[in-house]
C-alpha positions as CSV (number, residue, x, y, z in Angstrom):
1,M,190.2,114.5,139.9
2,K,186.6,114.8,138.5
3,S,185.4,116.1,141.9
4,L,188.3,118.6,141.9
5,L,187.5,119.8,138.4
6,F,183.8,120.1,139.3
7,L,184.6,122.3,142.3
8,L,187.0,124.5,140.4
9,A,184.4,125.0,137.7
10,L,182.0,126.6,140.2
11,P,182.1,130.4,140.1
12,L,182.5,132.3,143.3
13,L,179.2,134.0,144.1
14,A,177.7,135.9,146.9
15,A,175.5,133.7,149.1
16,D,171.8,134.2,149.6
17,Y,171.8,131.7,152.5
18,K,173.6,130.1,155.3
19,A,173.4,126.4,155.4
20,G,174.7,123.5,157.5
21,F,174.4,119.8,157.7
22,G,174.3,117.4,160.7
23,R,174.1,113.6,161.0
24,I,173.8,111.1,163.7
25,D,173.9,107.3,163.8
26,I,170.5,106.0,164.8
27,T,171.3,102.2,164.4
28,P,169.7,100.3,167.3
29,A,172.2,99.1,169.8
30,Q,170.4,95.8,170.4
31,S,168.2,93.4,168.5
32,I,164.8,94.9,167.7
33,Y,161.8,94.1,165.6
34,L,162.0,95.4,162.1
35,S,159.0,97.2,160.7
36,G,157.1,97.0,157.4
37,Y,156.5,93.3,156.8
38,A,153.9,91.3,158.8
39,A,155.6,88.1,157.9
40,R,158.5,88.8,160.3
41,K,158.2,86.7,163.4
42,K,161.4,87.5,165.3
43,P,163.7,90.6,166.0
44,S,166.7,91.6,163.9
45,D,169.8,89.5,163.8
46,G,172.5,92.0,162.9
47,V,173.4,95.1,161.0
48,L,174.0,95.1,157.2
49,Q,174.3,98.9,157.1
50,K,174.1,101.7,159.7
51,I,171.0,103.9,159.5
52,W,171.1,107.6,160.0
53,A,169.2,110.8,160.8
54,K,170.5,113.8,158.9
55,A,169.6,117.4,158.9
56,L,169.9,120.4,156.6
57,A,169.5,123.8,158.1
58,I,168.9,126.8,155.9
59,E,168.8,130.5,156.9
60,D,168.1,133.4,154.6
61,N,169.6,136.9,154.9
62,K,166.7,138.1,157.0
63,G,167.2,135.4,159.6
64,N,164.3,133.1,158.5
65,R,165.3,129.5,159.2
66,V,164.1,126.0,158.3
67,V,165.5,122.6,159.0
68,I,164.8,119.5,156.9
69,V,165.4,116.1,158.6
70,T,165.6,112.8,156.8
71,T,165.7,109.5,158.5
72,D,166.3,105.9,157.5
73,L,163.1,104.7,159.2
74,I,159.7,103.3,158.3
75,G,158.0,106.6,159.2
76,L,157.7,108.8,162.3
77,P,154.3,108.7,163.9
78,R,152.6,112.0,164.9
79,T,153.2,111.4,168.7
80,L,156.9,111.1,168.1
81,A,157.0,113.9,165.6
82,D,155.2,116.2,168.0
83,Q,157.7,115.3,170.8
84,I,160.6,116.1,168.5
85,G,159.0,119.3,167.4
86,A,158.4,120.4,171.0
87,E,162.0,119.7,172.0
88,V,163.4,121.5,168.9
89,E,161.3,124.5,169.7
90,K,162.4,124.5,173.3
91,R,166.1,124.2,172.4
92,Y,166.4,126.2,169.2
93,R,163.3,128.4,169.0
94,L,162.2,126.7,165.8
95,R,158.5,126.6,165.3
96,R,156.8,123.5,164.0
97,N,156.3,125.0,160.5
98,Q,160.1,125.4,160.4
99,L,160.9,121.7,160.9
100,L,160.2,119.1,158.3
101,L,160.6,115.4,159.2
102,N,160.8,112.9,156.3
103,S,161.4,109.2,156.4
104,S,162.8,106.9,153.7
105,H,160.3,104.2,154.6
106,T,163.0,101.4,154.7
107,H,161.4,98.1,155.7
108,S,164.7,97.1,157.2
109,G,164.6,99.6,160.0
110,P,163.2,99.3,163.6
111,V,159.6,99.3,164.7
112,L,158.7,102.7,166.3
113,R,156.2,103.2,169.0
114,D,152.7,104.1,167.8
115,N,153.4,103.1,164.2
116,L,152.2,99.8,162.6
117,M,151.9,98.2,166.0
118,T,148.9,96.1,164.8
119,M,151.3,94.3,162.5
120,F,153.2,92.4,165.2
121,D,152.6,90.1,168.2
122,L,155.2,91.5,170.6
123,T,156.2,90.5,174.1
124,P,156.3,93.1,176.9
125,E,160.1,93.0,176.7
126,Q,160.0,93.6,172.9
127,K,157.6,96.5,173.4
128,R,159.9,98.0,176.0
129,T,162.8,97.8,173.6
130,I,160.8,99.7,171.0
131,T,159.7,102.3,173.5
132,N,163.2,102.9,174.7
133,Y,164.6,103.1,171.2
134,S,161.9,105.6,170.2
135,Q,162.7,107.8,173.3
136,T,166.4,107.8,172.4
137,L,165.5,108.5,168.8
138,A,163.6,111.7,169.7
139,R,166.6,113.1,171.6
140,Q,168.9,112.1,168.7
141,I,166.8,113.9,166.1
142,A,166.7,117.0,168.3
143,D,170.5,116.8,168.6
144,V,171.0,116.5,164.8
145,V,168.9,119.6,164.3
146,G,171.2,121.4,166.6
147,A,174.3,120.1,164.8
148,A,173.0,121.4,161.5
149,L,172.2,124.8,163.0
150,G,175.7,124.9,164.5
151,N,177.4,124.1,161.3
152,M,175.8,126.8,159.2
153,Q,178.0,128.8,156.9
154,A,177.6,131.1,153.9
155,A,176.2,128.9,151.1
156,R,174.7,128.9,147.7
157,L,171.9,126.5,146.6
158,D,171.3,125.2,143.1
159,L,168.6,122.9,141.8
160,G,168.7,120.3,139.0
161,H,166.6,117.2,137.9
162,G,167.6,113.8,136.9
163,T,165.6,110.7,135.9
164,G,165.4,107.4,137.8
165,S,165.3,104.0,136.3
166,F,163.8,101.4,138.6
167,A,160.4,102.5,139.9
168,V,157.4,100.7,138.5
169,N,153.8,100.9,139.5
170,R,152.8,97.8,141.6
171,R,149.0,97.9,141.2
172,V,147.8,95.3,138.6
173,L,144.1,95.5,137.7
174,T,142.6,92.1,137.2
175,P,139.0,90.8,136.7
176,T,139.0,89.9,140.4
177,G,140.4,93.2,141.7
178,V,143.7,94.9,142.2
179,K,146.7,92.6,142.9
180,G,150.3,93.4,143.8
181,G,152.8,93.0,141.0
182,V,154.5,94.8,138.2
183,N,152.4,97.2,136.0
184,P,154.6,99.0,133.5
185,A,151.6,100.9,132.2
186,G,150.7,102.3,135.6
187,P,151.5,105.8,136.7
188,V,155.0,106.6,138.1
189,D,157.1,109.7,138.4
190,Q,160.8,109.1,137.6
191,D,161.9,112.6,138.4
192,V,165.0,112.8,140.7
193,P,165.2,116.4,142.1
194,V,168.6,117.3,143.4
195,L,169.4,120.3,145.6
196,R,173.1,121.1,145.7
197,V,174.4,123.0,148.7
198,A,177.9,124.5,148.3
199,G,180.1,126.9,150.1
200,V,180.8,130.3,148.4
201,N,184.3,128.9,147.5
202,G,182.6,126.1,145.6
203,Q,183.1,123.4,148.1
204,L,180.3,120.8,148.0
205,L,178.7,120.7,151.4
206,G,176.0,118.2,150.6
207,V,173.0,117.3,148.5
208,L,169.3,116.7,149.1
209,F,167.7,114.4,146.6
210,G,164.5,112.5,146.2
211,Y,162.7,109.7,144.4
212,A,159.1,108.5,144.3
213,C,159.5,104.7,144.8
214,H,158.8,102.5,147.8
215,N,162.0,101.7,149.6
216,T,161.4,98.0,149.5
217,T,164.0,96.2,147.4
218,L,164.4,93.8,150.3
219,G,161.8,91.5,151.6
220,G,160.6,90.3,155.0
221,D,163.0,87.3,154.9
222,L,166.0,89.7,155.7
223,Y,166.4,90.4,159.4
224,K,169.5,92.7,159.2
225,I,169.1,96.5,159.7
226,N,169.8,98.6,156.7
227,G,168.4,101.6,154.7
228,D,167.6,99.6,151.5
229,Y,168.2,101.3,148.2
230,A,167.9,104.8,149.7
231,G,170.6,103.9,152.3
232,F,172.9,102.5,149.7
233,A,172.4,105.6,147.4
234,Q,173.4,107.9,150.2
235,A,176.4,105.8,151.2
236,N,177.5,105.4,147.6
237,F,177.4,109.2,147.0
238,E,179.2,110.0,150.2
239,A,182.0,107.5,149.4
240,A,182.6,109.4,146.2
241,H,182.4,112.8,147.9
242,P,183.9,112.2,151.4
243,N,183.4,115.7,152.7
244,A,179.7,116.0,151.7
245,T,176.5,114.8,153.3
246,A,173.9,113.0,151.1
247,M,170.2,113.2,152.2
248,F,167.5,111.2,150.7
249,M,163.8,112.3,150.7
250,L,161.1,109.9,149.8
251,L,158.5,111.4,147.5
252,C,155.0,110.2,146.6
253,G,155.9,106.6,145.8
254,A,153.4,104.6,147.8
255,D,152.2,102.6,144.8
256,A,155.6,102.1,143.1
257,N,158.1,99.4,143.9
258,P,161.7,98.9,142.8
259,N,162.0,96.6,139.8
260,P,163.6,94.1,140.0
261,R,163.7,93.4,143.7
262,S,164.3,90.9,146.6
263,T,168.1,90.7,147.1
264,V,170.8,92.8,148.7
265,A,172.7,92.9,145.4
266,L,169.7,94.6,143.8
267,A,169.3,97.1,146.6
268,E,172.9,98.0,146.2
269,Q,172.5,98.2,142.4
270,H,169.5,100.5,142.7
271,G,171.3,102.7,145.2
272,A,174.3,102.9,143.0
273,S,172.2,103.9,140.0
274,L,170.5,106.6,141.9
275,A,173.8,108.0,143.3
276,K,175.2,108.0,139.8
277,E,172.3,110.0,138.5
278,V,172.7,112.5,141.3
279,T,176.3,112.9,140.4
280,R,175.4,113.3,136.7
281,V,172.9,116.1,137.6
282,L,175.5,118.0,139.6
283,A,177.9,118.0,136.7
284,G,175.3,119.6,134.4
285,K,173.6,122.9,134.3
286,L,171.8,123.8,137.5
287,T,169.4,126.6,138.4
288,P,170.4,129.0,141.2
289,V,168.0,129.0,144.2
290,T,167.5,132.5,145.6
291,G,165.0,134.5,147.6
292,H,163.6,134.6,151.1
293,L,162.4,131.6,153.1
294,R,158.8,131.1,154.0
295,S,157.2,128.1,155.7
296,A,153.7,126.9,156.6
297,F,152.2,123.9,158.4
298,H,148.5,123.1,158.5
299,T,146.4,120.1,159.3
300,A,143.1,118.7,157.9
301,E,140.8,116.0,159.1
302,L,140.5,113.1,156.7
303,A,137.2,111.2,157.2
304,F,136.9,107.4,157.0
305,A,134.0,105.7,155.3
306,P,131.1,105.1,157.8
307,H,131.3,102.1,160.1
308,T,129.5,100.7,163.0
309,R,130.3,98.7,166.1
310,E,128.7,95.7,164.4
311,T,131.3,96.0,161.7
312,F,134.1,95.2,164.2
313,E,132.2,92.7,166.3
314,A,131.9,90.6,163.1
315,E,135.6,91.2,162.3
316,S,136.7,90.1,165.8
317,K,135.3,86.6,165.0
318,E,137.3,86.2,161.8
319,S,140.3,83.8,161.8
320,N,142.7,86.5,160.5
321,W,144.8,87.5,163.5
322,F,145.6,91.0,162.2
323,K,141.9,91.7,161.7
324,Q,141.2,90.5,165.2
325,Q,143.8,93.0,166.5
326,R,142.3,95.8,164.5
327,A,138.8,94.9,165.6
328,A,139.9,94.9,169.3
329,E,141.3,98.4,168.9
330,M,138.2,99.7,167.2
331,L,135.9,98.1,169.7
332,A,137.9,99.7,172.5
333,A,137.4,103.1,170.9
334,Y,133.7,102.4,170.7
335,D,133.7,101.5,174.4
336,R,135.3,104.9,175.2
337,R,132.5,106.4,173.1
338,A,135.1,107.8,170.8
339,P,135.0,105.7,167.6
340,V,137.6,106.5,165.1
341,R,135.9,108.6,162.4
342,S,138.8,110.6,161.0
343,V,142.6,111.1,161.1
344,T,144.5,114.4,161.5
345,Y,146.6,115.0,158.3
346,P,149.6,117.3,158.1
347,V,150.5,119.4,155.0
348,Q,153.7,121.5,155.1
349,G,155.3,123.9,152.7
350,I,158.7,125.5,152.4
351,R,159.3,128.1,149.8
352,L,162.7,129.5,148.8
353,G,161.9,132.8,146.9
354,K,160.4,132.0,143.6
355,S,163.0,129.3,142.9
356,L,161.7,126.3,144.7
357,T,158.7,125.1,146.8
358,L,158.8,121.9,148.8
359,V,155.4,120.4,149.7
360,A,155.5,117.7,152.4
361,L,152.5,115.4,152.8
362,G,151.9,113.0,155.6
363,G,151.3,109.3,155.2
364,E,152.1,106.9,152.4
365,V,151.0,109.0,149.4
366,V,150.3,107.5,146.0
367,V,151.9,109.0,142.9
368,D,148.7,110.6,141.7
369,Y,149.1,113.5,144.1
370,N,152.6,114.2,142.9
371,L,151.5,114.3,139.3
372,R,148.4,116.3,140.1
373,L,150.3,119.0,142.0
374,K,152.7,119.4,139.1
375,R,149.8,119.8,136.7
376,E,147.9,122.3,138.9
377,F,150.9,124.5,139.8
378,P,152.7,124.6,136.4
379,G,154.5,127.9,137.2
380,E,156.1,126.4,140.3
381,E,159.3,124.5,140.7
382,L,157.9,121.8,143.0
383,I,159.3,118.9,145.0
384,V,156.4,116.9,146.5
385,A,157.3,114.6,149.3
386,G,155.2,112.0,151.1
387,Y,156.1,110.2,154.4
388,S,156.5,113.6,156.2
389,N,155.7,114.6,159.7
390,D,153.4,111.6,160.3
391,V,152.9,108.3,158.7
392,M,149.5,107.1,159.8
393,C,148.4,105.1,156.8
394,Y,148.2,105.1,153.0
395,I,146.8,108.2,151.4
396,P,145.0,107.0,148.2
397,S,143.7,109.2,145.5
398,L,140.1,108.9,144.5
399,R,141.1,106.7,141.6
400,V,143.0,104.3,143.8
401,L,140.3,104.4,146.4
402,K,137.6,103.4,143.9
403,E,139.9,100.7,142.4
404,G,140.5,99.2,145.8
405,G,143.4,96.9,146.6
406,Y,146.1,97.0,149.3
407,E,146.7,100.8,149.3
408,A,143.0,101.6,149.7
409,N,141.8,98.8,151.9
410,D,144.0,96.0,153.3
411,S,146.8,98.2,154.5
412,M,144.4,99.9,156.9
413,I,144.3,96.7,159.0
414,Y,148.1,96.9,159.7
415,Y,147.9,100.6,160.5
416,G,145.1,100.0,163.0
417,Q,142.7,102.3,161.1
418,P,139.0,101.5,160.8
419,G,138.9,101.1,157.1
420,P,139.0,102.9,153.8
421,F,138.7,106.7,153.6
422,A,135.5,108.5,152.5
423,E,135.5,109.5,148.8
424,D,136.3,113.1,149.6
425,V,139.9,112.2,150.7
426,E,141.6,113.6,147.7
427,D,139.6,116.8,147.8
428,R,140.4,117.4,151.5
429,V,144.1,116.9,150.9
430,M,144.2,119.2,147.9
431,Q,142.2,121.9,149.8
432,M,144.9,121.9,152.4
433,V,147.7,121.9,149.8
434,Y,146.1,125.0,148.2
435,K,145.8,126.7,151.7
436,V,149.5,126.1,152.3
437,M,150.5,127.2,148.8
438,D,148.5,130.4,149.2
439,R,150.1,131.0,152.6
440,L,153.5,130.7,150.9
441,G,152.6,133.2,148.2
442,R,152.3,130.9,145.2
443,K,152.6,132.1,141.7
444,R,149.2,132.9,140.1
């Protein structure tokens, strides 16, 4: 009854856009290694919850189009994202700047090729399973883009904001360095942006919502495939709105964890609380989104701190297996006379008139970037996402880099990167953000 009253309360308005949703089940058909936790020593042993790729296609009245894809995955590597982008352009004539790929960063989803491979000691058969899954996944994501484009109808978009309740900064500063834990005084962003997509008759077609919190309620002791709190939030919302599609976008939450965490019951609890907040936002006052679509996609080179061959020759002799693996990769690069000095970094922007700008950053982005962009673009209605288009490693701010700890240093081992970034990392990211924002015609 509440859903019916909600729909009847929407006025009939002319549509500025066409919009359509698509979805496809991407749950692995066989046992596969789960990504995100180095402590795992065996493949998955079942499915707790199906995982999905979902797409939202939007077209303005001049024929400009964009498609936003969300996935219940650890993060798409650049090689896979480029393959998907090429297939989408071939099939649907969508350029790379018109396709945004975001991952929820669930640590209960499958390992993908070329992503966090240093984290696991895999047999040839297990590697083939991962390669085959990744190839199938690329086709599935291209398919779901087509489904969303094929489902487009006249639609109206509205934006609202809610407040999350369970994200907490996980970086604890101690006399001996930064430790992982619970830091209530540390920076977080509890904003829950909600984009409602409805038909001109008021029918709710779907929602796109986000939150800046690591999708890690569950630990490495669970071997069943699922989407963690983000998966439960989407499923909870869709159960209450059977004809609508719920899409979750992970924002800049690399240094925030759910609190409390560690059980399936808590993952379900956090998901339910997030879905409830999205529903609350939809029942309140929303701001219409209007205007023409613009999109931009640029890359920058982020430099690593200087290193030498001797650095990794010494590391190869350490007892830590993960460091040995990283050292072997770096030494092989030196042997090819191509030592890893930088990484290519994607920054994408989608602007809907003057109503909304979505900035999508690659990698595991700490919350400082989200907060800084909102400060430096005060006249913009911004949604700032991480985990988009490539997840190559953590992206620390200068503050986090100088403080050290997992996000700045140790995580690079598992990503197979040579070490911490140079101190201009934040400046380089922000320069590219400004370039994208200028290209989109930001407010001045």
